[in-house]
A tleap script that builds the chain and sets N, CA, C and O, in Angstrom:
source leaprc.protein.ff14SB
mol = sequence {
  NMET LEU ILE GLY ILE LEU VAL THR PHE LEU
  VAL VAL ILE LEU VAL LEU TYR LEU ILE ASN
  MET LEU PRO LEU ASP GLY ARG ALA LYS GLN
  ILE ALA ARG VAL VAL VAL ILE VAL ILE GLY
  ILE VAL SER LEU LEU LYS TYR LEU ALA VAL
  CPHE
}
set mol.1.N position { 21.521 -19.141 -14.590 }
set mol.1.CA position { 21.654 -17.635 -14.795 }
set mol.1.C position { 20.665 -16.728 -13.737 }
set mol.1.O position { 20.963 -15.644 -13.236 }
set mol.2.N position { 19.425 -17.482 -13.553 }
set mol.2.CA position { 18.467 -16.616 -12.783 }
set mol.2.C position { 18.937 -16.618 -11.493 }
set mol.2.O position { 18.733 -15.635 -10.781 }
set mol.3.N position { 19.635 -17.733 -11.018 }
set mol.3.CA position { 20.202 -17.642 -9.534 }
set mol.3.C position { 21.177 -16.691 -9.362 }
set mol.3.O position { 21.144 -15.803 -8.510 }
set mol.4.N position { 22.129 -16.893 -10.247 }
set mol.4.CA position { 23.285 -15.606 -10.103 }
set mol.4.C position { 22.787 -14.255 -10.335 }
set mol.4.O position { 23.419 -13.381 -9.741 }
set mol.5.N position { 21.709 -13.833 -11.128 }
set mol.5.CA position { 21.295 -12.610 -11.070 }
set mol.5.C position { 20.514 -12.161 -9.628 }
set mol.5.O position { 20.617 -11.042 -9.127 }
set mol.6.N position { 19.900 -13.014 -9.203 }
set mol.6.CA position { 19.380 -12.937 -7.698 }
set mol.6.C position { 20.232 -12.904 -6.532 }
set mol.6.O position { 19.919 -12.179 -5.588 }
set mol.7.N position { 21.429 -13.719 -6.492 }
set mol.7.CA position { 22.707 -13.652 -5.715 }
set mol.7.C position { 23.134 -12.318 -5.745 }
set mol.7.O position { 23.391 -11.717 -4.701 }
set mol.8.N position { 23.242 -11.734 -7.001 }
set mol.8.CA position { 24.109 -10.694 -7.193 }
set mol.8.C position { 23.203 -9.447 -6.530 }
set mol.8.O position { 23.711 -8.644 -5.746 }
set mol.9.N position { 21.697 -9.380 -6.971 }
set mol.9.CA position { 21.132 -8.469 -6.212 }
set mol.9.C position { 21.017 -8.407 -5.049 }
set mol.9.O position { 20.946 -7.317 -4.481 }
set mol.10.N position { 20.969 -9.590 -4.389 }
set mol.10.CA position { 20.922 -9.714 -2.969 }
set mol.10.C position { 22.231 -9.144 -2.083 }
set mol.10.O position { 22.235 -8.565 -0.996 }
set mol.11.N position { 23.315 -9.522 -2.944 }
set mol.11.CA position { 24.520 -9.204 -2.272 }
set mol.11.C position { 24.726 -7.467 -2.402 }
set mol.11.O position { 25.306 -6.884 -1.486 }
set mol.12.N position { 24.237 -6.736 -3.539 }
set mol.12.CA position { 24.194 -5.372 -3.416 }
set mol.12.C position { 23.357 -5.087 -2.605 }
set mol.12.O position { 23.650 -4.085 -1.951 }
set mol.13.N position { 22.270 -5.622 -2.322 }
set mol.13.CA position { 21.295 -4.769 -1.111 }
set mol.13.C position { 21.863 -5.069 0.296 }
set mol.13.O position { 21.608 -4.365 1.274 }
set mol.14.N position { 22.540 -6.010 0.322 }
set mol.14.CA position { 23.079 -6.235 1.662 }
set mol.14.C position { 24.410 -5.387 1.914 }
set mol.14.O position { 24.605 -4.919 3.036 }
set mol.15.N position { 25.311 -5.188 0.897 }
set mol.15.CA position { 26.064 -4.206 1.013 }
set mol.15.C position { 25.685 -2.704 1.105 }
set mol.15.O position { 26.476 -1.918 1.625 }
set mol.16.N position { 24.563 -2.313 0.640 }
set mol.16.CA position { 24.165 -0.809 0.752 }
set mol.16.C position { 23.833 -0.824 2.148 }
set mol.16.O position { 24.235 0.058 2.907 }
set mol.17.N position { 23.107 -1.798 2.527 }
set mol.17.CA position { 22.413 -1.666 4.084 }
set mol.17.C position { 23.699 -1.757 4.994 }
set mol.17.O position { 23.660 -1.135 6.056 }
set mol.18.N position { 24.706 -2.390 4.714 }
set mol.18.CA position { 26.142 -2.545 5.517 }
set mol.18.C position { 26.675 -1.041 5.546 }
set mol.18.O position { 27.061 -0.512 6.589 }
set mol.19.N position { 26.662 -0.412 4.327 }
set mol.19.CA position { 27.397 0.933 4.326 }
set mol.19.C position { 26.409 2.091 4.966 }
set mol.19.O position { 26.836 3.209 5.255 }
set mol.20.N position { 25.092 1.702 5.144 }
set mol.20.CA position { 24.223 2.640 5.774 }
set mol.20.C position { 24.561 2.657 7.258 }
set mol.20.O position { 24.508 3.637 8.002 }
set mol.21.N position { 24.946 1.308 7.593 }
set mol.21.CA position { 25.266 1.291 9.295 }
set mol.21.C position { 26.696 1.723 9.545 }
set mol.21.O position { 27.183 1.728 10.675 }
set mol.22.N position { 27.212 2.009 8.686 }
set mol.22.CA position { 28.791 2.349 9.090 }
set mol.22.C position { 28.544 3.916 9.371 }
set mol.22.O position { 27.717 4.656 8.838 }
set mol.23.N position { 29.605 4.239 10.470 }
set mol.23.CA position { 29.577 5.504 11.006 }
set mol.23.C position { 30.683 6.561 9.848 }
set mol.23.O position { 31.895 6.768 9.917 }
set mol.24.N position { 29.933 6.922 9.119 }
set mol.24.CA position { 30.675 7.508 8.033 }
set mol.24.C position { 29.776 8.747 7.693 }
set mol.24.O position { 28.550 8.666 7.772 }
set mol.25.N position { 30.493 10.029 7.270 }
set mol.25.CA position { 29.623 11.170 6.870 }
set mol.25.C position { 28.981 10.896 5.634 }
set mol.25.O position { 29.184 9.881 4.969 }
set mol.26.N position { 28.105 11.931 5.298 }
set mol.26.CA position { 27.001 11.792 4.208 }
set mol.26.C position { 28.014 11.618 2.883 }
set mol.26.O position { 27.769 10.785 2.011 }
set mol.27.N position { 28.935 12.316 2.844 }
set mol.27.CA position { 29.689 12.366 1.307 }
set mol.27.C position { 30.212 11.139 0.936 }
set mol.27.O position { 30.027 10.606 -0.158 }
set mol.28.N position { 31.148 10.501 2.244 }
set mol.28.CA position { 31.654 8.991 1.933 }
set mol.28.C position { 30.628 7.947 1.655 }
set mol.28.O position { 30.839 7.032 0.859 }
set mol.29.N position { 29.365 8.111 2.405 }
set mol.29.CA position { 28.387 7.095 2.199 }
set mol.29.C position { 27.927 7.074 1.014 }
set mol.29.O position { 27.682 6.021 0.425 }
set mol.30.N position { 27.735 8.356 0.466 }
set mol.30.CA position { 27.112 8.557 -1.189 }
set mol.30.C position { 28.164 8.097 -2.168 }
set mol.30.O position { 27.822 7.658 -3.266 }
set mol.31.N position { 29.386 8.177 -1.825 }
set mol.31.CA position { 30.341 7.871 -2.925 }
set mol.31.C position { 30.356 6.271 -2.810 }
set mol.31.O position { 30.303 5.570 -3.821 }
set mol.32.N position { 30.430 5.753 -1.557 }
set mol.32.CA position { 30.333 4.034 -1.266 }
set mol.32.C position { 28.935 3.567 -1.975 }
set mol.32.O position { 28.755 2.465 -2.494 }
set mol.33.N position { 28.163 4.429 -1.907 }
set mol.33.CA position { 26.514 3.596 -2.597 }
set mol.33.C position { 26.745 3.573 -4.094 }
set mol.33.O position { 26.473 2.645 -4.856 }
set mol.34.N position { 27.362 4.898 -4.436 }
set mol.34.CA position { 27.438 4.734 -5.965 }
set mol.34.C position { 28.633 4.017 -6.446 }
set mol.34.O position { 28.870 3.937 -7.651 }
set mol.35.N position { 29.188 3.637 -5.793 }
set mol.35.CA position { 30.388 2.645 -6.328 }
set mol.35.C position { 29.801 1.204 -6.318 }
set mol.35.O position { 29.917 0.433 -7.270 }
set mol.36.N position { 29.168 0.912 -5.165 }
set mol.36.CA position { 28.468 -0.364 -5.034 }
set mol.36.C position { 27.459 -0.407 -6.077 }
set mol.36.O position { 27.411 -1.520 -6.600 }
set mol.37.N position { 26.551 0.522 -6.603 }
set mol.37.CA position { 25.381 0.429 -7.596 }
set mol.37.C position { 26.210 0.013 -8.615 }
set mol.37.O position { 25.992 -1.081 -9.136 }
set mol.38.N position { 27.246 0.797 -9.034 }
set mol.38.CA position { 27.833 0.680 -10.408 }
set mol.38.C position { 28.386 -0.677 -10.668 }
set mol.38.O position { 28.118 -1.245 -11.726 }
set mol.39.N position { 29.193 -1.266 -9.704 }
set mol.39.CA position { 29.709 -2.627 -9.645 }
set mol.39.C position { 28.345 -3.474 -9.944 }
set mol.39.O position { 28.376 -4.219 -10.923 }
set mol.40.N position { 27.291 -3.416 -9.256 }
set mol.40.CA position { 26.166 -4.156 -9.187 }
set mol.40.C position { 25.755 -4.287 -10.572 }
set mol.40.O position { 25.665 -5.432 -11.016 }
set mol.41.N position { 25.470 -3.228 -11.385 }
set mol.41.CA position { 24.838 -2.937 -12.614 }
set mol.41.C position { 26.008 -3.725 -13.632 }
set mol.41.O position { 25.636 -4.552 -14.464 }
set mol.42.N position { 27.150 -3.437 -13.493 }
set mol.42.CA position { 27.911 -3.824 -14.301 }
set mol.42.C position { 28.026 -5.647 -14.167 }
set mol.42.O position { 28.310 -6.312 -15.163 }
set mol.43.N position { 27.814 -6.168 -13.075 }
set mol.43.CA position { 27.776 -7.567 -12.674 }
set mol.43.C position { 26.604 -8.116 -13.236 }
set mol.43.O position { 26.581 -9.278 -13.642 }
set mol.44.N position { 25.657 -7.384 -13.287 }
set mol.44.CA position { 24.097 -7.852 -13.656 }
set mol.44.C position { 24.056 -8.087 -15.289 }
set mol.44.O position { 23.476 -8.984 -15.902 }
set mol.45.N position { 24.911 -6.921 -15.837 }
set mol.45.CA position { 24.979 -6.749 -17.429 }
set mol.45.C position { 25.712 -7.989 -18.018 }
set mol.45.O position { 25.534 -8.484 -19.130 }
set mol.46.N position { 26.808 -8.498 -16.781 }
set mol.46.CA position { 27.597 -9.703 -17.277 }
set mol.46.C position { 26.715 -10.682 -17.332 }
set mol.46.O position { 26.865 -11.397 -18.322 }
set mol.47.N position { 25.893 -10.958 -16.665 }
set mol.47.CA position { 25.029 -12.076 -16.451 }
set mol.47.C position { 23.988 -12.258 -17.629 }
set mol.47.O position { 23.543 -13.352 -17.976 }
set mol.48.N position { 23.664 -11.051 -18.192 }
set mol.48.CA position { 22.638 -10.763 -18.911 }
set mol.48.C position { 23.385 -10.885 -20.501 }
set mol.48.O position { 22.717 -10.868 -21.535 }
set mol.49.N position { 24.639 -10.989 -20.473 }
set mol.49.CA position { 25.659 -11.060 -21.571 }
set mol.49.C position { 25.647 -9.959 -22.466 }
set mol.49.O position { 25.759 -10.011 -23.691 }
set mol.50.N position { 25.509 -8.995 -21.776 }
set mol.50.CA position { 25.802 -7.736 -22.851 }
set mol.50.C position { 27.050 -7.404 -22.908 }
set mol.50.O position { 27.441 -6.809 -23.913 }
set mol.51.N position { 27.966 -7.711 -21.841 }
set mol.51.CA position { 29.260 -7.563 -21.850 }
set mol.51.C position { 30.185 -8.936 -22.011 }
set mol.51.O position { 31.413 -8.854 -22.026 }
savepdb mol mol.pdb
quit
């Protein structure tokens, strides 16, 4: 369980870093960041057996 949480956290951090490197305007980057963070939080809540 702990390894799954750690992997999920690292994937979210990596995707956020890659989104930051993309040549998009500020609004598109902000929307993409919010989507990735929401998906990461839902995934972490699954690991913690909330859902």
